[in-house]
C-alpha positions in Angstrom: -46.5 9.9 6.5 -43.6 9.7 9.6 -46.5 11.1 12.0 -49.2 9.7 10.3 -47.6 6.5 11.2 -46.2 7.2 14.1 -42.7 6.9 13.3 -40.2 7.6 16.0 -36.6 7.3 16.9 -36.4 7.3 13.2 -32.4 7.8 11.2 -32.9 10.2 7.9 -30.6 9.7 5.3 -30.3 13.0 2.7 -28.3 12.4 -0.5 -28.0 15.2 -3.0 -31.2 17.7 -2.5 -32.4 15.4 -0.3 -30.0 17.0 2.5 -31.6 19.6 2.6 -35.1 18.0 2.5 -33.8 15.7 5.9 -32.5 19.1 7.8 -35.9 20.3 7.2 -38.3 17.7 8.4 -35.7 17.1 11.4 -36.4 21.3 12.4 -40.0 20.1 11.9 -40.3 17.5 14.0 -37.2 16.9 15.7 -38.7 14.4 18.6 -40.0 11.6 15.9 -35.7 12.0 15.2 -33.1 10.5 16.5 -30.3 11.2 13.8 -29.8 12.6 10.4 -26.8 11.3 8.3 -25.9 13.4 4.8 -24.3 11.8 1.9 -22.5 14.0 -0.6 -25.7 16.2 0.7 -26.2 20.1 0.3 -26.8 21.5 3.3 -28.6 25.0 4.0 -28.1 26.9 7.1 -31.4 27.3 9.5 -32.0 30.9 7.9 -31.8 30.1 4.4 -34.0 28.3 1.7 -32.9 25.7 -0.3 -32.1 27.7 -3.3 -29.2 29.8 -1.0 -28.0 26.8 -0.3 -27.6 25.5 -3.2 -26.2 29.2 -4.9 -23.7 29.2 -1.8 -22.6 25.4 -2.5 -22.6 26.4 -6.5 -20.4 29.5 -5.5 -18.3 28.1 -3.4 -17.0 25.2 -6.1 -16.6 28.1 -8.6 -19.5 27.1 -10.7 -21.9 30.2 -12.7 -25.1 29.8 -11.1 -26.4 31.5 -13.7 -25.2 28.5 -15.7 -26.7 25.9 -13.5 -30.5 27.1 -13.6 -30.0 27.4 -17.7 -31.9 30.7 -18.5 -34.7 30.7 -16.3 -35.3 32.7 -13.7 -35.7 32.0 -10.2 -39.0 30.2 -8.7 -39.5 29.7 -12.3 -39.5 25.8 -14.0 -36.0 25.1 -15.1 -33.9 22.0 -16.5 -30.4 22.1 -16.0 -27.9 21.6 -19.1 -26.2 17.9 -18.9 -22.6 19.5 -17.7 -24.6 21.3 -14.9 -26.5 18.2 -13.6 -23.6 15.8 -13.9 -21.1 18.5 -12.2 -24.1 19.0 -9.1 -25.8 15.8 -8.8 -23.8 12.7 -10.4 -20.0 14.2 -10.3 -19.2 10.6 -8.6 -20.8 8.5 -11.2 -19.6 7.8 -14.8 -20.5 9.1 -17.8 -23.4 6.5 -19.1 -25.3 6.6 -15.1 -24.9 10.2 -15.4 -26.8 10.2 -19.1 -28.7 7.8 -18.2 -30.5 10.0 -15.6 -30.2 12.9 -17.4 -32.8 11.3 -19.8 -35.3 11.0 -17.6 -35.6 14.3 -16.5 -38.8 16.9 -16.1 -38.8 20.9 -15.8 -39.1 21.5 -12.4 -41.2 24.2 -11.0 -38.6 26.0 -9.0 -40.8 27.7 -6.2 -40.2 25.0 -3.0 -36.7 26.2 -3.5 -37.2 29.5 -2.3 -39.2 29.0 0.8 -37.3 29.0 4.5 
């Protein structure tokens, strides 16, 4: 979208997993990005996949990564248990908001989070 619309001097805001997304965009087209803003974001090292960055974050927070991804293998579709979903993605929101957001979730194909 950025290239197709010939956008430049853009500011990207990454929240949650979007932090990793804007990092990858900035790596791919740095000449078009003026600034990155991170808000409650998962950050990944340049050599990490999103999964590696997420696992590092979970472990730093003392969270069990097996719990965070349920019983599925990495790279397979997963759906987070509510407790993990709330702690990881909506820990600054109230219970009703977290429940409403969780009710809209579908399984997520996990393969993209393994790419570097």
